[in-house]
N, C-alpha and C positions, 0 to 999 in steps of 0.2 A: 504493500499500500504506499510505503514511503517513497518508493521509486516513482509510482504514478504521480504522487504529490509534487516531487521535484521536477518531473517532466512538465506538468501543468504550470509550475512556476517558471520554468525556462521558456515555455511557449508564450506565456503572458508577458514576460520581460522582453522578449523579442518583438511582440506586438507593440508594446509601449515604445521600444526603440525605433520601430518602423515609423511611428507617428512623431516621435521626438526629433529624429534626424531631419524630417521634412520641415518641422518648425525651425530648427537651427539653421537649415539651409536657406529658408526664406530671409532671415535676418542677415545671413552671410552674404546673400545676393544683394540685399539692399545696401550692404557695405561695400559693394563692388568687389567682392572676393578678397578684400584686404584684411589679412590676418590680424594685424595690429589693431585696426579700427574694430574688428569683430570682437577682440578681447575686451576693448573698452565697452562695447555694446553688452557683452556677457556680464559685465559688472553693473553698468548703468541700468539696463533693462531687466536685470535679474534673470538671465537665461540659465542659471544653475538650478539643478533639481532641488526641490524642497519637499513636495508632497510625497513622492515615491520614497524619498530617503527617510522621512518621518514614518511612513507606513512600514518600511523595512525595520527600522529601529524598534518600533512598537511591537512588531511580530516577534523579533528576537527576544525582547524583554518578556513578553508574554510566555513564550516558549521556555525561557529560563526560570519562570516562576510557576511552573506546574502545568500550563496548558500544553496539550499534546503537540508534538512536532509536526505530525501529519496535519492536524487541524490548523495550526498557525501558518504552515506552508500553503495550504489551500486558500486560507483567508487572504494571504499576501498576494497570491496569484489573482484572486478575484479583485483586490484593490488595484493592481496593475492594469487589468482589463478596463476597469471603470475609469481610471485616470487617462488611459489611452483614448477611450471614447470621448471623454470630456475635452481633452486637448484637440481631438480631431474636429470638434464643433467650433473651435475658434475661427473667426473670419478676419483675415487680414485686409487692410485697406488696399495694400499693394500685394496682390497674391504672388506666389512663386511662379516665375516664368520657366516652364519646363523645357529649357534649351538642352541641346546635346551635352554642353559643358556641365550644366547643373545636374543632369542625370548621371553623368560619369562620377561627379563628386559624391552624389547621393549614394550610389551603389557601392562605391569603394568604402565610404564611411560606414554605411549600414553593414556591409559584410564584415568590416573590422571590428565594430562594436558587438556584432553577433558572436564573433569568436570569443570576445571578452565575456559575453553573457554566459558562456558555457561554464564559467567559474562558479555560477550560482548552484551548480549541481554539487559543489563541495560545501558551500555554506550560504544561506540567504544573504548575509552581509556583503557577499561578493557582488551582489547586484549593484551596489554603490559604485563599484569600479567602472562598469560599463556606462551607467548613467552619467557620471561626472566626467568621464573621459571623452564623451561624445563630441563636445565642442572643439576640443583640441585635436581629436582624431581627424575632424573635418578640416582643420587648418593643415594638418600634415598631408591629408589626402589631396588637397589642392596643390600643395607643393610637389608631391609625387607626380601628379598629372600635368604639371606646368610645361615640361618639355613637349609632351604630346600635344597640348593645347596650342603652344607657340607654333608648332609645325602645321597644325590644321589651320590656324589663323592665317599664316603666311601663304598657304595654298589658296585660301579664299581671297585674300587681299590681292595676290598676283592676278587672279582671275578677274577681279573687279577692276583693277588697274588697267589691264589689257582691254577690257570692254570699254572702259571710259575713254582710252586713247583711240580705240577703233571708231566709236560713235562720234567722238570729239564735239560735244556740245559746247556752247559758251558757258563758262563756269563762273559762278558768283558765290563768294564766301561771305557769311554773316556771323559776326561775333559781338560780344559785349557782356559786361557783368550783368545786365538785365535788359529786357526788351527784344532780345535777339529772335526769339521764337515768334513773337507778334510781328516784328518787322519782316521776318521771312515770309510769313503768311500774306501780309499785305502786299509785299513786293512781288511775290509770285503771282498774285491775282492781277496786279496792275500790269506786270510784264507780259501777261497773256495777250495784250493788245498787239505785241510784236511777234508772237509765235508760241507754240506749245512749250510749257514749262514743266519740268519735274522737280520737285523739292522734297526733302527729307521730311516724312510725317512726324507729327508730334514734336517731341524734344530730342529726336535723334541727332547727336552732335559729336559722335566719336568715329574713329577709323573703322572699327568693327561694325557699328551701326550703319554707316554709309556703305560698307562693303556688301552687306546683306541686301540692302535696297538697290544698289547698282546692279548686282548680279541678277536680282529677281524682277526689277521693275523698270529700269531705264530702257527706253526704246529709241529706235532710229528716228522716230518722228519728233522726239524732243529736241527743240532748238536750244533750250537753256537748261542748265542744271544748277539748282540753288542748294548750297550745302551749309547748314548751320554748323558752327564750330565751337566746341566747348573747350575750356582750358582747365586742366587739372594740375597744372604746374608750368614752370617755364619750359618751353620746348613743345608743349602739347599742340598748339596751333601750328607751329612750324612743321611737325609731323603730319598734321592734316593737310597743310599746304603742299607738302612733298607728295602726298597721295592724290589730292584733287587737282593741283596746279590751277588755282583760280585766276581768271583773267580780270576780274573786278572784286571789290570788297566793300562791305558796309560794316562800320563799327559804331555801335549804339551808345555806349557809355562805359565808364570805369567807376565802380562803386565798391562798397565794403561788404557786398553780398557773400564773398568767399574769403574774407580776411583770415578766417581760421585756417583755411587750407593753404594760403600763400604766405601768410605771415605779415604782409604790409600791403597797403594800397599801391605803393610804388612798384611792388613785384607784380601785382595785378595789371598795372598799366604796361609794364614791360611785356607780359604775356600777351595781352590783347594787341599790342603794336606788331606782333609777329605777322599778322595778316597784312597789315599795311606795308610792311617792309617787303614781303614776298611779292605782293602784287605790283607795287610801284617799281621795284628793282627789275621786274619782268616787263615793264613797259605799260602796265595797266593803270587803272584809276581806282581810287578808294573815296567813299563818301563818309565823312566823319561828323559826329557831334562836335560842334565848335569848341565846347568846353574841354575836349580832350587835349587841346593844345596847351592847357595848363600843366600837363604832365611832360617832363623832359623827352621821353621816347617819341611822343607824337610831335613835339615842337621840332625835334631834330628831323623827323620824316618830312615835315612841311618845309623846313629849311633846305633839305636835300633834294626833294622831288618837286617842290613848288606846286604847279597847277595840277599835278597828278593826284594830289590830296585835296578834295573839295570839301569845304566845311559847310555845315548847316546849323543854324541857330537862331535865336531871337534878336541877336545883335552881333556886330563885329564878326560877320561870317561871309563867305562867298555867296551863299544863298540865305537870305534873311526871311524869316516867317513874319511877314509885315502885317498880317491880320489873322485873328482867330476869334470867332464868335460861335457861341453855343446856342443853338435854337432847338429846344426840345431835346431830342436824343442825337442830334447831328451837329457836327462842326462845320463851319464855313471857313476855309483857310486860303490865304493868298501868299504867294512867294515873290520876292523881288531879288534881282541879281544883275550884275554887270554883264553876265553871259546872256546874250539875247535868247538862246535856246531854253533857258531856265527862268527868265524874267516874265512876270505877269501870269504865272500859272495859278489858277484859282480852281478849287475843287471842294467837294463835300465829303465828309467822313461820318458814317453812321455808327461810330463807336464811342462808348463812354470813356471818361478819363482824360484829364488834361495832358498827361504824359504821352497819350496817343497822337497829339498834335505833332510833336517833334518826331515820334516814330514814323508817322505817315509821311512827313516831309523828307526823311532819309530815304524811304522807299520810293517816293515820287522822283526825287532828284536822281537816284541811281537809275531808275527806268528811263528817264529822260536823257541821262548821259550815255546809256547804252544804245538807245535808239531814239534820236531826236524827232524822228518822223511821227512818233506816237503821241507827242505832247497834246495835240488837240483831242486825242481820244481819252487821255487820262481821266478827266472828270467823269466820264461814263463808267469807268471801271472802279474808281474809288467809291462812287455812289452805292455800289452793290458789294463792297468788301464785307465778307462774312465775319461774324463774331468768332474769335478764336476760342475754342472750348476751354473753360476753366480760367480764362484771363478776362476778368470783369465782364463775364457773359451774363446777359439778362435772361432769367428764367422765370416765366410767369404766364398767367392766363387771366382773362377778364374775371373779376370777382374773387381773385386770390392775391395774397401778398406777393410782392415783387422780391425775387431772390437775385442777388448779385453774386455770381460764382467767380471768385478770384483765387481759387484754390491753389493755382500754380504760381502765384506771385511770391517773390522772395527778396524784395528790396524796399528800402525805406521810402524812396520817391513814389514808387507804385502803390505802396501801402497808403501813403497820405492822399495820393490822388483818388484812390478807390473810396476811402472814407469821405473825402470831399463830395464825390459823386453821390454816394449814399445819402449824405446830408441834404444835397439839393433835391434829389428825387423824393425823399421822404417829405420835405417841406412842400413840394408841389402836390403830393398826394394827400398831405394832411395826416400822415401816419407816423408811427414811431421809427426811430433809427436804431437798428439792432446790429451790433457787430459781434461776430464770432471769430476768434483768432487764437492761435498758439504762438503768435509772434514770428520772428524770423530766425533762421538757422545760419550757422557758419559765420558768425560775425567776429569770433575771436575776442580780442581785447575791447572791441567796440560794442560788445553785446549789451552791456548795461546802459551805456550812453545812448545807443540808438533806440533801445526800448523805452528809456526815460523820455526821449523826444516824442516818440510815437504815442506814449501814454498821455502826455500833455496835450498833444495835438487832437487825439481822439476824445479826450474828456469832455470838450464843449460841443462836439459834433455827433454825440451819441446819446441816446436815452437809456440804452441797456448795453452792456459789454460782457459777453460770456468769454472768460479767459480759460483756454484749454491748457491743462498741465501748468497751472500757475507757478509752481515752484521753479519752473525753468526760466520764467521771465518775471521774477518778483519786482524788478525795477519798473516794468510796465504797469503792473498792478498798483504799486505805490503811487506812481505819478498820475494815474487816472483820478486819484482822490482830489486833484486840484479842480475838477469839474463837478457837475451834479449827476453824471451818469450813474446808474445803478450797476454795480460790478458783481457778477456771479462767477464763482470759480467752479470749473467742472474738470473731470478727469479726461474725457474724450469728446470728440465732435458728436458722436452719437448721443452722448448725454445731453449735450447742449440742444441738439435737434428735439430730443424728447421733451425737454422743459419748454422750449419755444412753442412746440406744437400745442401745448395745453392752453395758451393764452394769445394765439396769433390772431391779429385782425387783418382784414383784406387790404387796408390802406398802408400796412406796415412795409418797410423795406429791410431786408436782412442781408447783410454783407458777410459771406464766408471768405475770410481773408487768410490765404496761405495755409492750406492743409498739409501738415508735416507727415512724413512716412511713419510707419508703426514704431520704428526704433527710436524716434524722437518724441513720440506722443505718449507712449504707455509704459507702465511698469508691469512686468509679468510675474506670475507666481506659478512656476512649473512644478 
């Protein structure tokens, strides 16, 4: 009978590990398979086992105090099955992407901890070895598989590079600390006036991301290829440029959105300037936010390449935004320039947010620079620019509250612009101004200062503020006390939605500002 009980315990432990490895892999993937960052998540999110460990210790104590070994072993097996089932019911905001790489890591990790699980046949306490070793076994499995992954990636990249050279579309790179995805979408829609455009979907902005979409979706019919370019350190954009070889570039902004990753805003400016350097040195042109010239790398590019770097801004720029008026939900925007091809362009933009005025101007100027013949058509294309999903997207229907979905925003300027838009719309509707936010991530040393400014700004423009995971942004919570907004602290977005739903009025405006991934929002109890 004892052998049967031990086999049941082994099977239940393997079942629990089957679920647990999937959970760990989801967070590992969100940390971009970075072992060091994953160890930090293991500590911060509490990815270490508690429940099964307590159950194991209780079973051992009960067995040592007179309860039969067979009974305690079977009870522990039942506990493992229940815990595995409950863990399997957890729903991630960003679910595991079951890529080939992820599945290789999964099966190697699961196979390894299954071997460790066999030790439970010797004693129930040995279950703790497999349970607590799983996160670190996963890091080792990723390291073991790395040479194979590099070889596979190189093969795919070579295939994509050859296809890109063979089809040879005109290539445009888009980067910036924030705004690049929105500008990419706007620009691609406007550039359709000149010819078929293919652009990377969503927020795809890495070599591997572009590799997959070039291989699978780029066609001979595409005249243009627009590539969003993300920077994860100095040299990231240079590697993307070596892969894509852009003929043109747009750089939206330099900000503190990724200070934690880069260490300083100067380093961020250096990283973003790599696109301008590569394009201009190859004889192409870049369109820049005029404020970028405040940073030495961009000032040097302007000095070196002159007219190849076209600046856009509200003053002191090659192209000046001379007029911006908001009428209802649309902007009326005019541009002026010494360049006759760019002077006098006037267009409408049906997107919320003052920050989108500059974003749209960057897109319009780039399109007009590439193909001046489409200038007269640009107003027809801007008028129908679609809302970019989760970027100050209006969601609502007659007779219901208006939701502003700005879940993918992650910068100070966009945050303030979104709050200001919510404020105006709520006053027009006569409803309450409700903000739901977990703040901004990856600010490094600027974390408290930025959130203090955001709190003070929001305090007078909101009636209710739901702060998600408030312990992470205590400076934001404290600074909101300068106004009269009611502040409610909640653990997750779903908790906020549940509370709002109980007292929502049809005239209200709710802004969901920057939905963070699971590993930044929650604390787990595995």
